[in-house]
C-alpha positions in Angstrom: 96.5 132.4 113.4 97.1 135.3 111.0 100.9 135.0 111.6 100.8 131.4 110.5 99.1 132.3 107.2 101.6 135.1 106.7 104.5 132.7 107.4 103.2 130.3 104.7 102.8 133.1 102.2 106.3 134.4 102.9 107.8 130.9 102.6 106.0 130.5 99.2 107.3 133.8 98.1 110.9 132.9 99.1 110.6 129.6 97.2 109.3 131.2 94.0 111.1 134.6 93.4 111.7 133.7 89.7 108.5 131.7 89.1 107.1 134.0 86.4 110.2 133.4 84.3 110.2 129.6 84.8 108.7 127.1 82.4 106.1 124.5 83.4 107.9 121.2 82.6 105.2 119.0 84.0 101.6 119.3 85.3 99.1 116.7 86.4 95.9 115.7 88.2 96.0 112.8 90.6 92.9 110.9 91.8 93.4 108.4 94.5 91.2 106.1 96.6 92.4 104.6 99.9 91.1 102.1 102.4 92.3 101.8 106.0 91.8 98.3 107.4 92.0 99.1 111.2 89.9 102.3 111.0 87.7 100.7 108.3 87.4 104.0 106.5 87.5 105.0 102.8 89.3 108.2 101.8 89.5 110.0 98.5 92.2 112.4 97.4 92.1 114.8 94.4 95.3 116.7 93.6 96.6 119.2 91.0 100.4 119.6 90.7 103.1 121.1 88.6 106.9 121.3 88.2 108.7 124.4 86.9 112.1 123.9 85.2 112.1 120.4 86.7 113.1 122.0 90.0 110.2 123.9 91.7 107.4 121.6 92.8 103.9 122.8 93.7 100.7 120.9 94.5 97.3 121.5 96.0 94.9 118.8 97.1 91.7 117.9 98.9 91.2 114.7 101.0 87.7 113.6 102.0 86.4 110.6 103.9 83.5 108.3 102.8 83.0 106.2 105.9 83.0 102.4 106.1 80.7 101.8 103.1 81.4 104.7 100.7 78.0 106.1 101.8 79.1 109.2 103.7 81.1 112.4 102.8 83.4 114.3 105.2 85.8 117.0 104.0 88.9 116.1 106.0 91.4 118.7 105.0 93.0 120.7 102.1 96.7 120.8 101.6 99.3 122.6 99.5 103.0 121.6 99.2 106.0 123.4 97.8 109.6 122.3 97.5 112.7 123.2 95.4 115.3 120.8 94.0 118.9 122.0 94.4 121.7 120.0 92.9 124.7 119.9 95.3 126.8 117.7 93.0 126.3 115.6 89.8 124.3 113.0 91.6 123.5 114.7 95.0 120.3 116.7 95.5 118.8 118.8 98.3 115.1 119.7 98.7 113.8 122.3 101.2 110.1 122.5 101.3 106.9 122.8 103.4 103.4 121.5 103.6 100.5 123.7 104.7 97.1 122.1 105.4 93.8 123.4 106.8 90.4 121.9 107.7 87.6 122.2 110.1 89.8 122.0 113.2 92.4 124.5 112.0 95.6 124.6 110.1 99.1 123.1 110.3 102.5 124.2 108.9 105.1 121.4 108.3 108.5 122.4 107.0 110.9 119.7 105.8 114.3 119.0 104.3 115.2 116.1 102.0 118.6 114.8 100.7 118.9 112.3 97.8 121.7 110.6 96.0 121.3 109.1 92.5 123.2 105.8 93.0 122.7 104.7 89.3 120.7 106.1 86.5 117.6 104.2 87.6 118.1 103.9 91.4 118.0 106.7 94.1 118.3 106.7 97.9 117.0 109.7 99.9 116.2 110.7 103.4 114.3 113.6 105.0 113.3 115.3 108.3 109.9 116.9 108.8 108.5 118.9 111.7 104.7 119.0 112.0 103.0 121.7 114.0 99.3 122.1 114.5 98.1 125.7 114.8 95.1 124.6 116.9 94.5 123.0 120.2 93.2 119.4 120.8 92.9 117.1 123.8 96.1 115.4 124.7 96.8 112.0 126.5 96.1 113.6 129.9 92.8 115.3 128.9 94.2 118.8 128.5 93.8 121.0 125.5 97.1 122.0 123.8 98.7 122.3 120.5 100.1 119.0 119.0 103.4 118.8 117.3 105.4 115.8 116.1 108.6 114.9 114.1 109.1 112.4 111.4 112.1 110.9 109.6 111.7 109.4 106.2 113.9 107.0 104.1 113.1 106.3 100.4 114.4 103.9 97.9 113.3 104.6 94.3 113.8 102.2 91.4 112.9 102.8 87.8 112.6 99.1 86.9 112.0 99.9 83.2 111.0 103.0 81.3 107.4 102.3 82.3 107.6 100.6 85.7 108.6 102.5 88.9 108.8 101.1 92.5 109.4 102.8 95.8 109.9 101.7 99.4 109.3 104.3 102.1 110.1 103.9 105.8 108.7 106.6 108.2 109.5 107.1 111.9 107.1 109.3 113.9 107.9 110.9 117.3 105.5 112.8 119.6 106.2 114.4 123.0 104.8 112.8 126.1 101.5 114.8 126.0 100.1 112.8 123.0 100.0 109.2 121.9 99.6 107.3 118.6 97.1 104.5 118.1 99.6 102.0 119.5 99.6 103.8 122.9 103.2 105.0 122.4 104.9 108.3 121.6 106.6 106.5 118.7 105.2 105.0 115.5 106.6 103.3 112.4 105.3 103.0 108.9 106.3 100.9 105.9 105.0 101.6 102.4 105.6 99.8 99.1 104.4 101.6 95.9 104.4 100.6 92.2 103.3 102.5 89.2 103.0 101.7 85.4 103.3 104.4 82.7 100.8 103.5 80.0 101.7 106.5 77.9 102.7 110.2 78.2 99.4 111.0 79.9 98.1 108.0 82.0 100.0 106.4 85.0 98.0 104.2 87.3 99.6 103.2 90.6 99.0 101.4 93.9 100.7 101.2 97.3 100.3 99.1 100.4 101.3 100.4 103.9 101.7 99.0 107.3 100.7 101.9 109.6 101.3 100.4 113.1 98.0 100.5 115.1 94.7 102.3 114.7 94.2 101.5 118.4 95.9 99.2 120.9 94.1 96.1 119.6 93.7 96.8 115.8 96.5 96.8 113.2 96.3 99.6 110.8 97.0 98.8 107.1 96.3 101.0 104.1 95.7 100.1 100.5 95.7 103.0 97.9 94.8 102.9 94.2 95.3 106.0 92.1 95.8 107.5 88.6 97.9 110.3 87.4 97.0 112.2 84.3 99.8 114.4 82.9 98.9 117.2 80.6 
């Protein structure tokens, strides 16, 4: 377990060798409430994030559950994310990054890469690959305890409709090995998310997104509605 924490710390150090000399170009807090229709659960996320020189991204967050009627509290996990935007050409960008999360069950380290192309001044297409590795054991499909890992492929289409309105479509493909299953009973799962935000001023940006998350179980469709608010300092 210690090696995993050392790996995360080393990766963070490699991403931020010049961070003391960089300027904070954006920082924010993000509060978001979500409801999952199949699981019938409410979830709350609180995040703090920043960008340095519009290139280095860092965020730390906590996600908790409130049950079916907002009458319970369960600290689900904490998470930190780091990535760095590298221009490859005038309109082509590359982001290496990682997510590290931890909770009551243990921790997970998820490295990823992302490639984006700015089609026009207000429209971008991008795609990414992410490998998710749990550093703890859980029961698999056959009743054995083992570490879970899965892969995901993401595609994004981002559109700045106006100076204030932003929209995004995100498609995600998940793949597990044969030892684990998703809620649909398969080793594969698909997600579709449509998000929209509105910039009120330089500080406040409310947003919402709607997702189709395949199945919560074999007989229940899982959909998610999220409402949130960014406050930029």
